[in-house]
LOMAR-571650 format. One record per residue (C-alpha): residue in one letter; x negated, y, z negated. Coordinates in steps of 0.02 Angstrom, whole numbers, plus 50000, padded with zeros to 5 digits. Example, Ala and Ser with C-alpha at 12.3 -4.5 7.8 and 13.67 -1.06 7.14 Angstrom:
2
A|49385|49775|49610
S|49316|49947|49643
END
This chain:
565
M|49582|52850|48440
K|49687|52738|48372
Y|49803|52742|48510
L|49665|52742|48631
I|49593|52565|48546
I|49784|52492|48569
M|49795|52535|48751
L|49620|52459|48786
F|49676|52309|48692
F|49834|52288|48816
V|49734|52316|48953
C|49601|52168|48894
N|49738|52074|48858
A|49823|52099|49029
S|49652|52072|49128
H|49615|51908|49024
S|49800|51836|49052
Q|49805|51885|49245
T|49635|51787|49265
E|49714|51651|49173
D|49874|51652|49294
I|49764|51662|49459
I|49652|51522|49408
D|49798|51413|49344
F|49874|51449|49517
G|49725|51404|49596
Q|49695|51250|49519
N|49872|51181|49541
L|49845|51216|49730
I|49686|51104|49722
S|49799|50974|49600
E|49930|50966|49753
N|49772|50946|49873
K|49832|51099|49982
L|49640|51137|49983
D|49673|51260|50126
E|49788|51375|50047
A|49682|51360|49890
L|49530|51410|50000
F|49626|51560|50061
Y|49682|51610|49900
Y|49520|51610|49807
N|49441|51698|49934
K|49573|51838|49953
N|49552|51864|49755
L|49363|51854|49756
E|49359|52012|49889
T|49479|52129|49766
T|49404|52078|49594
S|49300|52172|49507
I|49319|52065|49333
K|49157|51975|49308
V|49245|51836|49221
E|49367|51815|49362
E|49222|51813|49497
I|49136|51663|49399
H|49303|51554|49387
L|49346|51599|49570
L|49165|51542|49622
L|49182|51382|49534
G|49364|51353|49595
L|49280|51371|49777
A|49153|51252|49734
E|49264|51137|49688
I|49381|51163|49826
Y|49215|51124|49948
K|49171|50966|49843
L|49343|50900|49889
K|49337|50918|50054
L|49154|50843|50051
N|49059|50968|50102
Y|48927|50967|49986
D|48810|51095|50044
T|48933|51239|50046
A|49003|51175|49863
N|48818|51190|49809
T|48805|51364|49876
Y|48943|51432|49782
Y|48885|51324|49620
L|48739|51427|49633
K|48813|51583|49662
A|48923|51567|49498
F|48757|51521|49410
E|48688|51686|49446
A|48825|51783|49395
I|48851|51673|49230
K|48660|51733|49195
I|48694|51920|49250
S|48854|51904|49122
K|48757|51818|48986
N|48925|51721|48952
K|48877|51574|48858
E|49053|51483|48873
L|49057|51509|49057
E|48884|51438|49073
F|48935|51280|48961
L|49088|51275|49098
Y|48955|51268|49238
H|48844|51129|49178
V|49005|51028|49150
K|49059|51058|49330
I|48891|51029|49410
A|48868|50887|49307
E|49020|50813|49378
F|48972|50857|49548
Y|48819|50749|49532
R|48896|50589|49455
K|49041|50581|49585
R|48875|50580|49711
T|48798|50455|49590
L|48649|50559|49559
F|48648|50517|49380
A|48478|50597|49326
E|48547|50770|49373
S|48707|50728|49289
I|48630|50704|49126
K|48518|50831|49135
H|48671|50956|49135
L|48764|50884|49016
E|48618|50891|48902
A|48615|51083|48936
A|48804|51093|48900
K|48764|51009|48721
L|48635|51132|48676
I|48752|51266|48707
L|48885|51175|48612
E|48764|51177|48453
T|48762|51348|48434
H|48922|51430|48513
K|49106|51423|48499
I|49183|51338|48664
A|49361|51348|48711
P|49454|51179|48693
I|49506|51161|48871
Y|49315|51177|48928
L|49278|51054|48781
A|49404|50939|48844
K|49307|50930|49014
Y|49157|50905|48943
Y|49217|50744|48829
S|49307|50682|48977
R|49129|50692|49100
K|49038|50616|48945
A|49165|50472|48965
A|49152|50453|49131
L|48952|50440|49120
F|48960|50305|48985
S|49081|50203|49092
E|49008|50204|49261
Y|48813|50241|49206
F|48766|50182|49035
I|48900|50058|49041
Q|48932|50078|48865
P|49124|50053|48836
D|49123|50108|48648
S|49069|50269|48689
T|49168|50278|48843
L|49326|50267|48710
L|49264|50366|48606
Y|49237|50536|48705
A|49395|50490|48815
Q|49497|50485|48659
K|49422|50653|48601
S|49476|50732|48773
L|49656|50655|48763
K|49681|50741|48596
I|49634|50915|48652
S|49717|50892|48829
K|49879|50844|48750
E|49876|50997|48634
L|49840|51106|48774
N|49970|51006|48869
D|49834|50997|49011
K|49889|50884|49151
N|49727|50844|49240
G|49646|50827|49069
I|49776|50714|48997
F|49763|50598|49175
Y|49581|50575|49169
S|49554|50537|48994
M|49683|50396|49016
L|49596|50336|49177
E|49435|50318|49098
I|49523|50216|48934
S|49609|50109|49067
G|49428|50082|49126
V|49379|50023|48959
Y|49512|49891|48964
E|49471|49829|49133
K|49289|49804|49075
E|49351|49717|48924
K|49433|49604|49033
D|49617|49659|48972
F|49664|49661|49135
K|49873|49669|49080
K|49838|49822|48976
A|49728|49911|49116
I|49857|49877|49248
H|50023|49930|49142
N|49895|50110|49096
L|49863|50132|49288
E|50035|50091|49325
E|50105|50238|49213
L|49952|50349|49289
I|50017|50323|49454
D|50190|50375|49380
F|50114|50522|49289
A|50042|50589|49438
E|50190|50566|49558
R|50296|50667|49431
H|50167|50806|49408
Q|50126|50812|49608
L|49935|50766|49561
I|49893|50718|49722
Q|49721|50693|49703
N|49732|50602|49540
K|49866|50487|49620
I|49736|50422|49742
D|49603|50383|49612
A|49742|50291|49495
Y|49790|50190|49660
I|49601|50136|49682
N|49574|50085|49517
Y|49745|50006|49505
T|49722|49893|49643
R|49528|49849|49603
V|49598|49779|49436
L|49744|49685|49514
I|49615|49601|49627
K|49529|49547|49466
D|49666|49475|49402
K|49691|49378|49543
Q|49866|49464|49598
Y|49803|49477|49773
T|49983|49481|49855
K|50028|49638|49731
A|49867|49701|49762
L|49884|49700|49967
E|50037|49783|49949
E|49992|49925|49829
S|49832|49943|49931
L|49926|49958|50094
N|50041|50081|50007
G|49888|50192|49920
L|49786|50183|50109
D|49961|50266|50177
F|49977|50400|50057
A|49775|50444|50071
Q|49793|50444|50266
K|49950|50557|50254
N|49857|50689|50127
E|49695|50661|50213
L|49599|50600|50054
F|49462|50533|50152
Y|49355|50459|49996
G|49504|50378|49948
E|49553|50287|50117
I|49361|50213|50123
L|49379|50138|49948
L|49560|50065|49979
T|49496|49987|50161
D|49369|49902|50077
N|49484|49833|49936
I|49594|49768|50066
R|49449|49689|50165
N|49408|49614|49993
I|49588|49553|49970
Y|49607|49480|50137
E|49451|49393|50130
K|49501|49312|49959
L|49663|49257|50036
G|49554|49156|50176
N|49620|49279|50308
T|49459|49300|50401
I|49536|49405|50545
K|49610|49537|50455
A|49448|49535|50339
Y|49336|49556|50490
Q|49470|49696|50560
Y|49456|49802|50384
L|49281|49781|50377
K|49254|49862|50551
V|49374|50000|50495
R|49269|50021|50338
L|49104|50042|50467
K|49182|50174|50550
L|49242|50269|50403
T|49078|50254|50320
D|48979|50315|50470
K|49081|50469|50459
Y|49048|50493|50292
Y|48869|50472|50311
K|48863|50602|50423
L|48945|50730|50307
E|48823|50668|50163
H|48666|50691|50285
N|48625|50853|50189
K|48628|50771|50015
F|48428|50761|50010
L|48416|50947|50032
F|48531|51001|49867
E|48413|50979|49737
L|48276|51052|49814
E|48374|51201|49885
E|48453|51224|49708
K|48293|51218|49633
Y|48207|51338|49754
K|48341|51477|49742
L|48334|51485|49565
S|48158|51492|49569
E|48162|51645|49684
K|48288|51727|49588
E|48200|51711|49424
N|48033|51783|49514
Q|48134|51918|49575
I|48191|51964|49407
R|48008|51950|49333
I|47929|52061|49480
N|48078|52194|49448
A|48037|52201|49259
L|47847|52210|49287
E|47885|52361|49405
I|47992|52463|49275
E|47853|52416|49145
N|47706|52483|49249
K|47801|52639|49300
N|47844|52677|49112
K|47651|52653|49073
A|47597|52776|49212
L|47719|52909|49160
A|47653|52897|48980
S|47471|52872|49014
N|47349|53025|49057
T|47252|53040|49223
V|47101|52940|49194
M|47209|52793|49110
F|47313|52808|49255
Y|47183|52790|49382
A|47108|52639|49286
I|47273|52563|49286
V|47309|52576|49472
S|47133|52518|49512
L|47164|52355|49395
L|47329|52330|49480
I|47251|52348|49653
V|47126|52204|49600
V|47270|52120|49524
I|47372|52136|49701
I|47233|52095|49807
V|47186|51933|49688
T|47381|51904|49686
L|47398|51917|49879
L|47250|51789|49905
I|47330|51673|49766
A|47507|51693|49848
Y|47425|51662|50027
V|47339|51488|49965
L|47502|51453|49869
K|47624|51494|50003
G|47534|51349|50120
A|47551|51223|49974
K|47723|51280|49939
E|47772|51245|50121
S|47680|51085|50116
N|47764|51028|49960
K|47929|51100|50016
Q|47917|50972|50185
L|47856|50834|50086
K|48005|50845|49959
I|48129|50867|50112
L|48038|50703|50210
S|48070|50617|50035
K|48228|50661|50007
E|48278|50607|50189
N|48184|50437|50166
E|48287|50412|50008
F|48435|50450|50116
L|48394|50333|50264
L|48345|50188|50145
S|48526|50207|50069
E|48616|50227|50235
A|48512|50058|50299
N|48558|49969|50117
H|48724|50010|50147
R|48718|49931|50326
I|48631|49792|50266
N|48780|49754|50142
N|48906|49766|50278
N|48810|49635|50385
L|48797|49523|50249
Q|48980|49529|50204
L|49005|49504|50385
V|48902|49353|50389
V|48999|49277|50226
I|49160|49305|50317
L|49105|49214|50479
I|49050|49079|50375
S|49209|49071|50274
D|49294|49069|50450
Q|49199|48902|50505
L|49208|48840|50335
K|49399|48818|50371
K|49381|48745|50525
A|49251|48617|50469
S|49271|48435|50429
T|49234|48369|50273
E|49073|48306|50298
N|49002|48484|50364
S|49121|48576|50237
F|49003|48550|50087
Q|48835|48601|50173
L|48927|48769|50255
K|48969|48800|50059
N|48796|48769|50013
I|48738|48906|50136
L|48876|49008|50099
T|48832|49036|49904
K|48644|49049|49952
V|48713|49222|50073
E|48831|49275|49938
A|48693|49267|49812
I|48580|49365|49909
S|48727|49478|49948
T|48762|49507|49754
L|48598|49555|49726
H|48580|49686|49862
K|48747|49762|49798
H|48660|49784|49641
L|48519|49854|49700
Y|48623|49978|49808
K|48719|50037|49660
N|48569|50041|49562
N|48445|50208|49534
D|48305|50091|49504
K|48275|49993|49664
E|48137|49902|49586
K|48236|49807|49432
I|48404|49720|49409
E|48505|49700|49250
I|48498|49504|49270
S|48654|49470|49159
N|48773|49565|49276
Y|48691|49480|49412
L|48691|49298|49367
N|48869|49316|49306
D|48918|49395|49467
V|48822|49237|49547
K|48942|49126|49445
Q|49090|49217|49501
S|49038|49161|49688
F|49037|48991|49635
L|49224|48988|49541
D|49309|48902|49690
V|49196|48770|49704
F|49190|48740|49522
N|49364|48752|49512
E|49397|48625|49640
N|49282|48500|49567
N|49357|48525|49389
I|49196|48587|49310
S|49183|48710|49162
T|49043|48817|49130
N|48957|48900|49012
F|48843|49042|49029
K|48732|49136|48903
I|48622|49258|48974
D|48534|49403|48873
T|48528|49580|48950
V|48364|49616|49019
E|48301|49712|49159
I|48174|49611|49282
P|48110|49641|49439
S|48223|49645|49582
D|48109|49499|49686
Y|48104|49391|49521
A|48318|49423|49521
M|48333|49360|49674
Y|48239|49191|49642
F|48341|49176|49487
G|48511|49189|49596
L|48439|49060|49727
L|48375|48943|49582
L|48559|48945|49493
T|48638|48914|49660
E|48535|48770|49710
L|48539|48697|49542
S|48737|48724|49530
I|48751|48629|49710
N|48651|48483|49664
S|48751|48475|49512
I|48912|48477|49610
K|48850|48357|49729
H|48739|48240|49639
A|48770|48234|49454
F|48954|48179|49411
N|49055|48036|49458
N|49251|47998|49412
Q|49219|48062|49235
D|49344|48184|49156
N|49236|48313|49070
K|49112|48392|49183
T|49004|48535|49108
I|48863|48651|49179
N|48768|48751|49057
V|48657|48903|49079
E|48540|48990|48954
L|48435|49126|48969
R|48349|49203|48824
V|48204|49345|48813
K|48125|49362|48638
E|47972|49461|48629
N|47932|49471|48820
Q|47949|49289|48840
L|48104|49241|48939
S|48180|49048|48909
F|48273|48970|49048
L|48391|48812|49021
Y|48506|48733|49144
S|48593|48573|49114
D|48740|48472|49153
N|48838|48313|49082
G|48805|48209|49233
T|48828|48021|49222
V|48739|47975|49369
I|48585|47905|49326
M|48436|47984|49398
T|48239|47938|49391
Q|48122|48039|49273
D|48035|48095|49411
I|48149|48190|49524
K|48074|48337|49604
P|48208|48441|49712
K|48109|48518|49850
L|48180|48680|49867
I|48189|48699|49675
D|48019|48672|49675
K|47974|48802|49810
I|48072|48932|49712
C|47980|48895|49562
R|47817|48915|49655
Q|47869|49072|49709
L|47904|49123|49535
K|47734|49058|49463
I|47814|48944|49334
E|47789|48762|49266
Y|47965|48703|49243
T|48011|48520|49174
I|48165|48400|49211
N|48241|48302|49103
T|48371|48165|49149
E|48392|48052|48995
N|48560|48139|48965
G|48628|48220|49113
F|48509|48335|49191
T|48412|48477|49124
F|48300|48592|49186
S|48195|48721|49101
F|48053|48850|49105
Q|47968|48978|49008
K|47892|49148|49090
D|47809|49285|49020
I|47877|49457|49058
S|47764|49573|48991
N|47694|49628|49137
A|47844|49625|49259
END
């Protein structure tokens, strides 16, 4: 008996070690972007394995491969198969891993509500079960990504990224180390410590290169070039973006190709090369059209997952009831047997009637859900095309601006800033899950960014103090246009040959009362009864009473109740 136990111990450990070797080898193929080889390898092992744990890991691996191939429908199918296998095995640790992986699957596709739901499910398991450190590292890393991209809380991002990094270093997990450091560089970027972010990302590109982490390297390139643009290192950003694009194309990293093409378009626009900017915008449009064709089944995923899981659970309940009824029938006497049979017949008839009615309702609901999701997808695609067209208008106006006379130049800049204000709002709406509201602080600060060149040309300093609050998107548009028009008027009329030129903007919210104050320290004498036409029209749209004071520079202010907004 003693020897039998020892033999079983070695057999189990050998199986566990073999499973780890298979998974590690497969993950290495994925990291090196050898997706077709990884696909063949996983399928081959899936056919021959009889070990449940190994089967689950292989199914999750196949889901990841198809996710990277942008075949989300097939990826979703394998996630569902893995989940069904996990439920049968009752392995809580693998259930935890499934929720972490499916959360990342949804996060990558900006389905944040689903991502949060699965990370919460993982958290509940973590509270009652011991979880392997390697899975914990993945969990903390994805928490960090969510806090960075969705909640936008740098402190929480840093906390979870550092937790993941500590575990990953202890395990010498290259992927874990890389993505933890990538999230930390994102914190530096949000805090506008661009030098630290750039240094960090340069190290990550080198790290990915040394360890042949192909997918990781392109992720680092995307972030690296974006931060270089923010740091206004346009020449270096262009060089590195072109290097990254070449690397993405050679390795068939389609998603990276899209983002780097957009970065290059953005850089050429900043450098004033409108011909090249337009050229790369057209390339970006072609790539996004191709991507949307791959994405077209996106609206079916949530419905398909819920439907399949519901069907599986219903089948389990039916099987359990059948077994229970058989046992009762065998144990009861003939009279009781016929009574039960009669009752069951009645129940079945009633159930069939209900099922018939529900089937019709279910089919109708299914079609409604599909149509609803399809409408969401079509709206998303329309929004994307509108955003691209707005960018094209900006490029064309910028091109005319370069050719314009000094007299017409300011008029074109006036138009350009208004278009950019609308384009910026649309960009915020496009990224936001809630299309009806906008976080006003981020939006107005982005509007300010579009004025930076004009402010710098006229030696004007700015002081913006804007509270963080969500307001309806139609209000936000008027706020953006209002800020644009006020700034244009100050630049055009307020300042004479004075050295100190300042524009101040304050937006405060207290107890649902929004207070807006715009002022400049211009020395040009204006009359008290000044009433700019466009500003007056915007204020009428906002349904506000405003005041203008010109005794000491120019001051514009109003208050608005936003309790019903």
